[in-house]
N, C-alpha and C positions, 0 to 999 in steps of 0.2 A: 821216665819223661814224670809219671803223673804226681809223681813225690816232689816234682819241681819245685813246683809254686810253695806248696806246704812248707819244701825248707827254707827259700826263701825267706820267707816270713816268720819263722822261728830264726833265723840268722838274724834278723833287723829286729828282733822281738826283746833277742837277747842282746843287741849291742843294746835298745834301750834299758833295760834291767841294768846295764853295768855302768850307764849314765845316772841313769836314778841314784847305784850308790854312791859313784863318785860326788852327787850334788848335795849327802845324805851325809860323805866324809869329808875326804881330805880336800876339794873342788867347792866346798858349802864357802868358804872364807873369801874367795874369789868371784864366785856366783855373786856373792854380796856385797864384796867391792867393784861390778860393775853395776850392779844395779842403782846404789849412790850413785857413781860417776854420772849414771843416765837419767836419773831423779833427778841430779843435778842442775845439768843440759840447762844453759837459757837458749841454746839453738835447736836445732834437731838431728837426730839420730840419725847418721849417715849411713846407709848402711853398702859394701859394694863387696862383687866377688863375680870370679871368673867363670863360667862355662856352668857346669851344673851346679853349680856352686853358686852362679851368679840367680840362676833362677831361685834356688832358696835363699840365695839373699832380697830378692821383688817381695819374695812372701813374708816374710819378715819385715820388713820393711813397709807392708800395708797392714801388717796385722799390729806393729804396732800406730799404726797414725790411727786407725779406727778401734783402739785402746784408750787411747789419750792422748800419747804421745810422740807429739809432729815427726813426721819421720819421712826418708826418700831414699835410692836405687837410686844408688852411682855408677856406672857401671868404668871398667879401670881403663880399659882402651878410649872411650870415651873422654874422661877426666885429664887423660895424657897429650889430647889431642882439642884441649882447650875449657874442659868442664869443669876442671880441678875449681875454677872458681863460683860453684857450688858451691866447697868445704870454705867458710868464718870465722872463726873463733867464736866460741862459747859453743859451738854442737860438739858432738861427740862422736869418733869414727867406730863402725863394725863390721870390720875385714874378714871376710871366709875365706880359707882355704886350707883345704883337706894335707895336702904336703908343708904349708909354709912358707912353701918359696914359690907359690905364682908371679913370676916376673911384672906382671903387672903390675899386679898389687904388691910386690916392693917397690915398685918407683914411684908410689902415691909415697911410703913413710915419710921421707925429706922433707917434701910439702907441710903435711901432718903434724913433724918435729917444730916447722919453722915457722907455723899455725898453734904453736902448743897446747894444740887439740887434742883433746883424753884417746889414746887407741887402746880398743880391747878385740881382739884377736880369735875365731874360731878354729882350731884347726887338730888332725890329726897326726903330732907329733910324734905318742907314743903306742900308732901303730904295729901289733906283734910282724916279726919279719921270721920267715921259714928259714934259720940260715943253718949251714951244718954242722953236725953237732950239740942238735939239742931247740932250736927256734929260741932264740935269746932275740929276747924283747930291747929296741933299739928305744933310750931317753933321751936322747938329745934332746936339746929346743932347737928349733927349725927359726928362720933369720924374721919369720912374723914374731912370731910367741915373744921371741927376745928382744924384738921394739915394742912390745907395745908394753900396757901400762899395766893391763890385766890380762893374762892370759888364758882362754877356757880350752878344756879338752875333751875332744871329741873324739878320740881312738875311740877304733872299733878290734876287734881279732882279725875279724877278715868281713871284706864283702859279701855282700850273699852273690852276686857273680859267679858262676862255675869256674870262669877263667880271675876272678878276684882282680877284678879290669873293671871291672863301671860302677863308676859312684853309686851306692845304692844304701848296703847302714851307714857310708860314713851322711851320707848328707841325710837320710833318716835322722842320722841323731842332732845332725846342725839345727833340719826343720824344730825339731823339739826340743831342742835349747835354745831355741830364739822363744819357740810357741812357750816355753818355760820364763824367760825375759816381760817377754808382752804380758806376760798374766799380774807373775808377781808383782810389775812398776805398775801398772793399772790398779791394783791391791795399796798397792802406796801408797797414790796416788789421791785413792778415795772415791776412782771411777763406780756411776753408779749406774744403773737401767736406763734413766733419765737420758743422761748423757751419753751411751750407747744409742742411745735411742734418736737424738741430735745429728751424729753422726751419718744416720743410716735411716735418713731422707727416702733412698726410691726400694725397689723388689719386696719380695714376702715382708723380711723382718720390717721395714720401713712402714708396710701397710699397722701391719701385724702394735705394733709400736707408736702409731700415731695417737697425738693428744684427741682429748674434745676437740678443745679449741677449733683443730683443722678442719675438723667435721661436719662442727656444727654449724644452724642454718641462725643468722644473725643480721642484726638492721629490719629492712623490710622484709624481710620472710618471714618474719616473727610473726606468728599471729599472735594479738595482745587486743585486751579491753582491760574498758575502766572498770570498777566495783557498782557503778550506778545504770550498764549497757543494756539496756533490754533485749531477750531471748534471742528474738528474731536480727537481731542486729553480732549477735553473739556466735548464733550459728553461722550468718552469712560470713563472718571473718573465722570460720573454721572450716567453710568448706572451701576460699577463695585462695588461703594460705595452703589448705590439701595436708595437717599434720597430724589430722587426726582429732587435735584438741586447742588449749587456746589458756594464754597466760591470762592472769588478772590481774592488772598492778596499778599503782599509782605510782601516778609520775612512773621511775624507774623503777620501783620497790614491788618486788613478788609480794599478791597476797596470796592467789591460789592459783588450784587452774581448774579448766571443764573440758575433761575429756571427752570423745563420743560415745562411750561406758556409760559414760553421769549422764550424759544428754541421755540415753535410752533407759536408761533406769530412772529419769525424771519423768519421761511421757507417759512409760509405765505406769507410774504412780497418778501424774496431776491432767493427764491431760493434757487439751486444748487450753487449759487455764493455767500450762507453766509455758505458755508464751507473755502472762501478765507479770513473769519474775522475772530479778534481773539477773547482774554475775555473780553480783555476791550475795544472793541467795540460794544460790544453784553450784557455786564451788565448792572445790575438796581445799580445805586453809591451809594445810601442813603436806603438801604434794610434793612427791621424791624429785630430791637435787642434786647434783654435784658440779664439781668446777672447773672450769673450762681446762685446765692444766693437769687432768686427770687422763690418765692412761684411757682409749679406747674400749682396752681388754676389758677394764675399769667396767664403762657403761653398761658393756654387755652383759658382766655380772651383775652387775645389778636389775638388769631388766628381768633377765631369766629367772635370778631369784627371785622379785615382786613381780612377773606375768605380766610387765607393761610393756607398752614396744615406745616411748619416748620420756627423757628427764629434758629437765629445764636445769639449764646451768644459767648459777648466781654467781655472785664473789661473794668476798668474805661478808659485806653488809647488806645481802638479800638486793641488792641491784640486780633486773631479766642484764645478761650478755647473753644467750639466742638459747634453740636447742634443739637435741641432739636423738635424731627417730634410730631405728631397729634397720630404718633401710636408708640409710646414711652407712651402716658397716656391713655392709653387706661385700660393697670394694673392697676390706679391708681381708679378706679372705675367711675371718672367724666366721661367720655366719654361714 
């Protein structure tokens, strides 16, 4: 019994290796045709499957949607009881069935053909059969594969289940093939990190991919003074806004910044005479800045590199837009 788990993983790994070999060889053209159909889809990719294949179909639909290809899962039984309206012209259907003979799936084919919606199938038609006389492999296409515009082969030599019955290696290959389609499609669409961030606003991924503009202090929360502001008023503004610094502006244009550190060094050098100076006399004229569209992770990297606790957010013309502070990044789970 101690080797059962190991054997399951080895059987499934072998099934994946065989799938990769097919993708590199005899199934390459079919895979590319499926990719082109999905890439050219004006609607959504409708993914369907029954039982364990249905669970894999749900995951494939979710992966497609999160990587830039609008997709939905359609339960075949619900489809037969009113949900067929979810399939419209312009969609592409991706149907999963290990046997290729799932009755509920086959009942959808007539509607798919009537709507002239492209059909891509994932089946295990070529699963090896242990027949008397030497284990002959069946090569007859299933009904679903024969009806499909593109038939993708998820065949395996055997299931990882000791009885050879429970969907294990077959569903693993379907899942991997679905991931292969989703990732290849996202690259073909030019899907970028920022697109991924926009589709994942919640959870840890969303926090780590947050934009500076979603975290920065803006409007009245931004400490700002003019170049002619006297230092007592500068100190008051810094204390009132509690960000440990203030921007020095002319209108909206950034001229410089004064930080707590600048203020301490100034008092050490000039003593009480520092209070007679203006912001222009004391400011750092080339402060470190960042654009609002940058990732929070980029802002954190700059702060760590330059050993500072805040960055001024400006646009392309150096107009002040906000301030992002190290404290603002704590909630992103990066700090």
